[in-house]
N, C-alpha and C positions, 0 to 999 in steps of 0.2 A: 915858336909855339904860338898858335893863334889864341885868341881870347876865349873861345869856347873850351878848348882843352885846358887852359889855365884855370878857368872857373871850376871845372870838374876836379882838377887837382887840389884847388883850394878847399873845396868842401870835403873831399876825401881826407885831407890832412886834418882839418878841424874836427870833423866828427869822429874820425879814427883816433885822434889824440884824446878826445874827451872820453870815448869808450874805453880806451886803454887806461886812462886815469881812474875811471870808475871801477874797472877790473882790479886795479892796484889797491883801491880801498877795500875791496872784498877779500883780496889775497893777504892783506896786512895781518889778519888773524892767524894765518897758517905759517907763512914764511916771510920774514922781513926782507930778505935779500931779493927775492923775486918780485915782491911788491914794490920795492924801491926801483928796480929795473923797469917794470911796467910803468910806474909813475913818472920816472924821468923821460922815458921814451914818449909817453903820452903828452907831457908838457912840451917837449921839444917839437913834436909833430903839430900840436895846436899853435905854438908860437910861429912855426914855419908857415902855417896856413895864414896866420894873421899878418905876417910880413908880406906874403904874396898878395893879400888883399890890398895892401898899400901899393905894391908894385903894379897891380892891375888898375888901381885908381889913377896912377900917374901916367899910364900908357896913353898914347894918342889913339883915337878911334880908328878902326880900319877904314881904308879907302873904299868907297862904294864901287862895286863891280859894274862895269858897263853892261847894259842889257842888250843882248843880241836880238835883232828883229826876227820875229816869227814869220815863216813864209806865208802864212795865212793872214797876217796883219795888213790892214789897208792904210795907205798914207794919209 
C-alpha cells in the first residue's frame, strides 16, 4: 500500500470512528445496546487510525521516480 492510500485510510478511520462515537452518544437515550455497539466500533476505528498514523510516521519515504526525458527537451 502506498503512502497516499494509507493516508486516505487513516483519515477515513479517524473521522468515521469519531462520527460513529457521536452517533452513539445520541443513540444512548433510545437504546443502550445499539449505542454501545456504535460506541465501541467508533473507538476501535479511531484507535486503528491512530495506530496507522504511527505506522505511517515510521515508514521510509518513497524512492524518487526517475524522470523520463521529454522528446522536446534540449540537452
